[in-house]
C-alpha positions in Angstrom: 3.5 -34.1 77.8 2.1 -30.7 78.2 -1.0 -28.9 80.3 -3.0 -26.2 79.3 -3.3 -23.4 81.3 -6.9 -23.1 82.7 -7.5 -25.0 85.9 -8.5 -28.7 85.8 -7.9 -28.5 82.1 -7.1 -31.9 80.4 -3.4 -32.9 79.4 -2.8 -32.1 75.8 -3.2 -35.4 73.8 -3.7 -36.2 70.2 -7.5 -35.5 70.5 -6.4 -31.9 72.0 -4.1 -31.2 69.3 -6.5 -32.4 66.7 -9.3 -30.0 68.0 -7.0 -27.0 67.9 -5.9 -28.0 64.3 -9.5 -27.9 63.0 -10.2 -24.7 65.0 -7.0 -23.3 63.1 -7.9 -24.8 59.7 -11.4 -23.1 60.1 -9.5 -19.9 60.8 -7.1 -20.7 57.7 -10.4 -21.0 55.5 -11.9 -17.8 56.7 -9.2 -15.3 57.5 -6.9 -17.1 54.6 -9.5 -16.3 52.1 -7.7 -12.6 52.1 -4.8 -13.6 50.4 -6.3 -14.8 47.3 -8.5 -12.0 47.3 -5.3 -9.7 47.5 -3.5 -11.7 45.1 -6.1 -11.7 42.3 -7.6 -8.5 42.5 -4.6 -6.3 43.5 -3.1 -6.0 40.2 -6.2 -5.6 38.3 -7.5 -2.8 41.0 -3.5 -1.5 40.6 -4.4 -1.1 36.7 -7.8 0.6 37.5 -6.2 3.4 39.8 -3.3 3.9 37.4 -4.3 6.1 34.4 -0.7 6.1 32.8 2.2 4.0 34.3 0.8 0.8 34.3 4.3 -1.0 35.0 3.2 -0.4 38.8 0.1 -2.2 38.5 1.3 -5.2 40.3 2.9 -2.9 43.2 -0.5 -3.6 45.5 0.3 -7.3 45.4 4.1 -6.9 46.3 3.0 -4.7 49.0 0.7 -7.5 50.6 3.7 -9.7 50.4 6.2 -7.1 51.9 3.6 -6.6 54.6 3.6 -10.6 55.2 7.7 -10.3 55.5 7.8 -7.2 57.7 5.0 -8.6 60.0 6.9 -12.1 60.7 9.1 -11.0 63.5 6.4 -8.3 65.3 3.8 -11.0 64.9 6.0 -13.7 66.7 7.0 -11.1 69.3 3.5 -10.0 69.9 2.4 -13.4 70.3 5.4 -14.1 72.6 4.0 -11.2 75.0 0.7 -11.7 74.9 0.1 -15.4 73.9 -1.1 -17.5 70.8 -4.9 -17.0 71.0 -5.0 -13.2 71.6 -2.1 -12.6 69.1 -3.7 -14.6 66.5 -7.1 -13.0 67.2 -5.5 -9.5 66.8 -3.9 -10.7 63.3 -7.1 -11.6 62.3 -8.4 -8.0 63.2 -5.5 -6.5 61.5 -6.5 -8.1 58.1 -10.3 -6.7 58.9 -8.9 -3.0 59.4 -6.7 -3.5 56.3 -9.6 -4.7 54.1 -11.6 -1.6 55.2 -8.7 0.8 54.4 -8.4 -0.9 50.9 -11.9 -0.5 50.1 -11.9 3.3 51.2 -8.7 3.3 49.2 -10.5 2.3 46.2 -13.5 4.6 46.8 -11.0 7.7 47.1 -9.0 6.4 44.1 -5.5 6.9 45.6 -3.2 4.2 44.5 -0.5 4.6 47.3 -3.3 4.4 49.9 -4.5 1.3 48.3 -0.6 0.0 48.5 -0.4 0.9 52.1 -3.7 -0.9 52.8 -2.3 -4.0 51.1 0.5 -3.9 53.6 -1.8 -3.8 56.4 -3.3 -6.8 54.9 -0.3 -8.5 54.5 0.9 -7.6 57.8 -2.1 -9.5 59.4 -1.6 -12.1 57.0 1.8 -12.6 58.8 -0.2 -14.0 61.8 -2.1 -16.1 59.5 1.3 -17.9 58.7 1.8 -18.8 62.3 -1.4 -21.1 62.1 0.6 -24.1 61.0 3.3 -23.4 63.8 0.5 -23.1 66.3 -0.9 -26.4 65.6 2.4 -27.9 66.8 1.9 -26.3 70.3 1.1 -29.4 72.8 1.0 -31.9 69.9 2.7 -35.2 70.2 5.7 -35.2 68.2 4.6 -37.9 65.7 1.4 -35.9 65.1 3.0 -32.6 64.3 3.4 -32.9 60.6 -0.5 -34.2 60.5 -1.5 -31.0 62.7 0.2 -29.0 60.1 -1.5 -30.5 57.2 -4.8 -30.2 58.6 -4.4 -26.4 59.0 -3.3 -26.0 55.4 -6.0 -28.1 54.4 -8.1 -25.1 55.4 -6.4 -23.2 52.6 -8.5 -25.4 50.0 -11.4 -23.6 51.1 -10.0 -20.3 51.5 -9.1 -21.0 47.5 -13.0 -21.3 47.2 -14.2 -18.6 49.5 -11.7 -15.8 48.3 -12.6 -15.9 44.2 -16.3 -16.6 45.2 -16.6 -13.6 47.2 -14.5 -11.5 44.5 -17.2 -12.7 41.9 -20.2 -12.0 44.1 -19.3 -8.3 45.1 -17.5 -7.1 41.9 -19.6 -4.2 40.7 -21.6 -3.5 43.8 -19.7 -0.1 44.3 -19.1 1.2 40.9 -17.2 2.8 39.8 -14.7 1.3 42.7 -15.2 -2.0 40.9 -13.1 -4.2 43.4 -14.1 -2.3 46.7 -16.9 -4.9 47.5 -14.2 -7.6 47.7 -12.2 -5.6 50.3 -15.0 -5.0 52.4 -15.7 -8.5 52.2 -12.0 -9.2 53.6 -13.0 -6.8 56.6 -16.1 -9.0 57.3 -14.0 -12.3 57.2 -11.2 -10.8 59.5 -14.1 -10.1 62.0 -15.4 -13.8 61.6 -12.0 -15.3 62.1 -11.0 -13.4 65.2 -14.6 -15.2 66.5 -13.3 -18.5 65.4 -9.8 -18.0 67.1 -11.3 -17.3 70.2 -12.0 -20.8 70.5 -8.4 -22.0 70.4 -7.1 -23.6 73.6 -3.4 -23.2 73.7 -1.7 -25.4 75.7 1.2 -23.8 78.2 3.8 -25.7 80.5 2.9 -25.7 84.2 5.1 -24.8 86.7 6.9 -28.0 87.3 7.5 -28.6 83.7 8.9 -24.8 83.2 11.2 -25.6 85.9 12.3 -29.2 84.6 12.7 -27.3 81.2 14.9 -24.7 82.7 17.0 -26.8 84.5 17.5 -29.2 81.4 18.8 -26.2 79.3 18.1 -22.6 79.0 16.9 -20.9 75.6 19.5 -20.5 72.8 20.7 -17.5 71.1 18.9 -17.2 67.9 22.1 -17.3 65.9 22.8 -20.8 67.3 19.7 -22.1 66.1 19.3 -21.1 63.0 23.2 -22.0 62.0 22.0 -25.9 62.6 22.4 -27.7 59.4 18.9 -29.0 59.7 17.4 -25.7 60.0 19.4 -24.1 57.3 18.2 -27.3 55.0 14.8 -26.8 56.0 14.5 -22.9 55.5 16.6 -23.2 52.1 13.9 -26.0 50.9 10.8 -23.8 52.4 12.1 -20.7 50.8 12.9 -22.6 47.3 9.5 -24.3 47.2 7.7 -20.9 48.1 9.3 -18.4 46.2 9.9 -20.2 43.0 6.0 -21.4 43.1 5.4 -17.5 43.5 7.6 -16.4 40.7 6.1 -18.8 38.0 2.4 -18.5 39.2 2.5 -14.8 39.3 3.7 -15.1 35.5 1.4 -17.9 34.4 -1.8 -16.1 33.8 0.0 -13.2 31.7 2.1 -16.2 29.5 -1.4 -17.8 29.1 -3.0 -14.6 27.7 0.5 -13.4 25.8 0.2 -16.8 23.8 -3.3 -16.2 22.4 -5.6 -18.1 24.9 -8.7 -16.4 26.5 -8.4 -15.2 30.0 -10.7 -17.7 31.2 -8.1 -20.3 30.6 -5.9 -18.4 32.8 -8.7 -18.1 35.5 -9.4 -21.9 35.4 -5.7 -22.5 35.5 -5.1 -20.8 38.5 -8.1 -22.4 40.1 -6.9 -25.9 39.6 -3.4 -24.6 40.9 -4.7 -23.4 44.0 -6.8 -26.3 44.6 -3.5 -28.5 43.8 -1.7 -26.5 46.3 -3.9 -27.3 49.1 -6.0 -30.4 48.3 -3.0 -32.8 49.2 -3.1 -31.4 52.6 -5.7 -33.9 53.6 -2.9 -36.4 53.5 0.5 -34.9 53.3 0.7 -35.3 56.9 0.2 -38.9 57.2 2.7 -39.4 54.2 5.3 -37.6 56.2 4.8 -39.5 59.4 5.1 -42.7 57.2 7.9 -42.1 55.1 9.6 -39.0 56.7 10.2 -35.4 55.9 13.2 -35.8 53.5 11.3 -38.1 51.2 8.2 -35.9 51.0 10.2 -32.6 50.4 12.3 -34.6 47.8 8.9 -35.4 46.0 7.7 -31.8 46.3 10.9 -30.3 44.7 10.9 -33.2 41.9 7.3 -32.3 41.0 8.6 -28.6 41.0 11.2 -29.5 38.7 8.5 -31.6 36.6 6.3 -28.2 36.1 9.1 -26.3 34.7 9.8 -29.0 32.2 6.2 -29.3 31.2 6.0 -25.3 31.0 9.3 -25.4 28.7 7.6 -28.4 26.4 4.8 -26.2 24.7 2.2 -23.5 25.1 -0.9 -25.5 24.9 -3.5 -24.7 27.1 -3.2 -28.3 28.8 0.4 -27.8 29.2 -0.3 -24.5 31.0 -2.7 -26.3 33.2 -0.7 -29.5 33.9 2.3 -27.4 34.9 0.3 -25.2 37.2 -1.1 -28.4 39.1 2.3 -30.0 39.5 3.4 -26.5 40.4 0.8 -26.7 43.3 1.4 -30.2 44.2 5.3 -29.3 44.5 4.7 -26.6 46.9 2.4 -28.5 49.2 4.9 -31.5 49.7 7.8 -29.2 49.7 6.2 -26.5 52.0 4.6 -28.8 54.5 7.4 -30.8 54.7 10.2 -27.8 55.4 7.7 -26.3 58.0 7.7 -29.8 59.6 11.4 -29.9 59.5 11.6 -26.6 61.0 9.8 -27.4 64.1 12.0 -30.2 64.8 14.9 -27.6 65.4 13.9 -25.5 68.5 12.8 -26.0 71.7 9.3 -24.6 73.4 10.8 -21.8 74.7 12.8 -20.7 71.3 9.7 -21.2 69.3 8.5 -17.4 68.6 12.0 -16.0 67.8 12.8 -19.1 65.4 9.5 -19.3 63.8 9.7 -15.3 63.3 12.9 -15.4 61.8 12.0 -18.1 59.6 8.8 -16.5 58.1 10.7 -13.1 57.8 13.3 -14.8 55.3 10.6 -16.8 53.8 8.1 -14.1 53.0 10.8 -11.8 52.0 12.2 -14.1 49.6 8.5 -14.5 48.2 7.7 -10.6 47.9 11.0 -10.4 46.1 10.2 -13.4 43.6 6.7 -11.7 43.3 8.2 -8.1 42.4 10.6 -10.0 39.9 8.3 -12.0 37.9 6.4 -9.4 35.8 9.6 -7.8 35.2 11.5 -11.0 34.2 8.5 -12.0 32.1 8.2 -8.8 30.1 12.2 -8.4 29.4 13.2 -12.4 29.0 10.1 -14.4 28.4 7.9 -17.4 30.0 10.7 -19.8 28.8 13.5 -17.8 30.8 11.5 -17.8 33.9 11.2 -21.7 34.2 15.1 -22.1 33.1 15.4 -20.0 36.3 13.7 -22.2 38.2 15.6 -25.2 37.3 18.8 -24.8 38.9 17.4 -23.0 42.2 15.4 -26.0 43.2 18.1 -28.1 42.2 20.5 -26.7 44.8 17.7 -27.2 47.3 17.4 -31.0 46.1 21.1 -31.2 46.6 21.0 -29.8 50.1 18.3 -31.9 51.2 20.3 -35.0 49.9 23.2 -33.8 52.1 21.2 -33.3 55.1 19.5 -36.8 54.8 22.9 -38.2 54.8 24.2 -36.3 57.6 21.0 -37.4 59.6 21.6 -41.1 58.8 25.2 -40.9 59.8 24.0 -39.0 63.5 22.1 -40.9 66.1 21.0 -37.3 67.3 20.7 -35.2 64.2 19.2 -32.1 66.2 18.7 -30.7 69.8 15.3 -30.7 71.4 
């Protein structure tokens, strides 16, 4: 049991963890809305900025993902230095600064300045990705998965806030068509910082710290990440997220290329994003009841099912059903893998472990988004889905091996 740092503060309990989870979920809804804005408008804005070489149009979106990847370790190190609350508030402010810079880049019609601004938004989003880990701080072990799910449920509201903000601000600053959306991101970052200032981060008291120190020192990162359970969680998280990003990025291009209207692609992505986050309202409870391995396994099977639906035909309903399955599979796979990672490190090891995890994860996501358009143009939509099948299959095989290993061991990981 942990105690929060302020004098006379209550001991961290389920109610304490639930309060923090809802603060973080609110921040996820507000600051997290920057991600759908960046992803949905980055390529369109890039097309508008580029007069000739349109092959670089999606580079701003890749810049956003690269910013998340390269910001993962610095975000973890900064929070280790100043604490969760101040660190997360600073990350929200970075998103705000990035939105301001992106808006001015569009006004000046400077493509590379816009790419750099998107990287700043991405680096701030690296802190946003830590919300799910922050929800486990001080939470009882059997409540951690539910706390993570509550935070990610905030993403469902972000999926509405972001696109709606784009709709309401498009054309406000013509000819800089999308500048209003990024100035809106600036405001969202400021609001998110105010929300995060309400976070009450539990810290170990002196007696608990002494007991923890006498029990075991923090292990080297290499020892932590070499654990079979951590490697399995990382592989499943990367497989779920990277393959979702890879196929999702190409889906709107495929829908339009198959002769369907752009509105069909917009609606398909909307249902996809809703499917990504809506299950979060019950994913945590399912993990607590059935275990992480089963829920991750269901998520991976849903991803495989989405690829098979995409391969079965090119009707609008097949695209939409495939996108819904893709989002659902991501939710179960990613939340389950995140909860599994939280089991593999001690409190004193959390920042470096989580930072390394997100560095690998979002580097893979950035690479997947970078390849998506190129694979679609050169090899086609069917090839994209055929690539996903064996990759997710490997993740599923690794998960089965870890489940068997855990069943044979009374203590499958160290705490």
